[in-house]
N, C-alpha and C positions, 0 to 999 in steps of 0.2 A: 614417628612417622606422621601422625595426624597433624602435627604442627606444620610439616612440610606441605601436606595436602591443603591446609588452610591458606598458606602463603601463596601456593600456586593458584588455588581457586580465586583468592582475592586479586592476584595479579591478572588473571584472565578476565575477571569482571571489569577491572580498571581498563584493560586493553580493549575490551568489547565496547565500553562506553566511549573511549577515545576514538575508535575507528568507525563508530556509527555515523552515518550521514546525518547532518543536522537538517531540520526542516527549512526549506527555502521560502522566504517571504516573497510576496509580489514585489516587483521592482517599483521603486518609488521615484518621486520627482528628483531630478538631478542625476539620475543614474544613466543618462545618455541613451545609447542605442537600444539597450534592453527595454527600457521604459517606452521609448518612442515607438518601436516596432509593436510592442504589446498593446499600447494605447491605440495606435493606428489600425490594428487588425480587429479591435473591438468596438470602436466608436462609430463607425459608419454602417449605414444600411443601404445597399447590400454590403457585406463585409469586404474589406480590402485584403488582398493577399499579402503575405509576409514579404514576398519579392518586391511588390509595388511599394510597400512601406519602406523597405531598404533603399529603393531608388530615390526616395525623397530625403534621405539623410543629408546630402550636400545642401539641399534647399533649407533644411532645418538649421543647419549651421550658418547659412547666410542670414536667416531670420535673426539668429542671436547676434550676428555681427551688426545687423541693422539696429537691434535693440541697444547694443553697446554704444552705437553712435547717437542714441536718443530718439530714433525713429519710432513712430506710433505703431500700434498693431495693424492699423489700416495700411500704413506704408509697407509694413512687413508682408501683409496679405498681397499687396501689389507685386512683391518679389515672387511670392508663390505662384501667382497667376502668370506672371511673365515667364517663369521657369516651367510652365505647363504642369505644375504640381497636381492640380485638380484632374487634368486629363490623364496623367500617369496613374492615378488611382482608378481611372475608369468612371469617374463621377461627374464629368463635365455635363452640364445640362443645356448649355447654350444660353441660359438665362444669366445675365451679368449679376443679378441679385443672388441667385442660387449658388453660382460658382464662387462669388465673393464670400458667402456664408461658409461654404466648404473650405475656402482658403483661410478664413479666420479660425476655423477649427484646427487646421494644420498649423497655423501660427501658435495656437494655444498648446498643442501637443509639443511643438518644437521648443517653445519657451519652457514648458514644464520639464522636458527631458534634458535640455542642454544648457539652459540659463534661467533656472527658477528664481534667481534673485530679481529678475525683471517681471515676475508675475506676482502682483499684489493680492491676488485672490486666494492664494494657498493659505488655508486655515486648518486643514486637517487632511485626512486620507483622501487621495484623489481617486474617484471612480468614474471612468469614462461614461459619458451619456450616450445618447443616440442621436445622430444627425441624419435626417432623411434627405 
């Protein structure tokens, strides 16, 4: 009987390990929506809402289309500005320089999330900074 108990105990241990949830790592570059929303809600001061970040996903995809055509980050930022991306986040300042800086940060997040092959600055883990 003790042999049966050991087999059952061993089987339960294997089953417990198999069913345990694994630790979830932070989303990394190239993981799309998950990374983009996470990045956008942590990078700006004041913080951007998840809903506002999700509203920018179509613009983020347009940024990648522009990058695929060989357009620069500045040209992609113009797409974000034309699509009211900065205003959608509630971060429009009325200053063309300030809004362009915010648009460039959106381009960076878009590139990292949806088309990291066009971001030559990826050298290690990406930790969002803070943009005022």
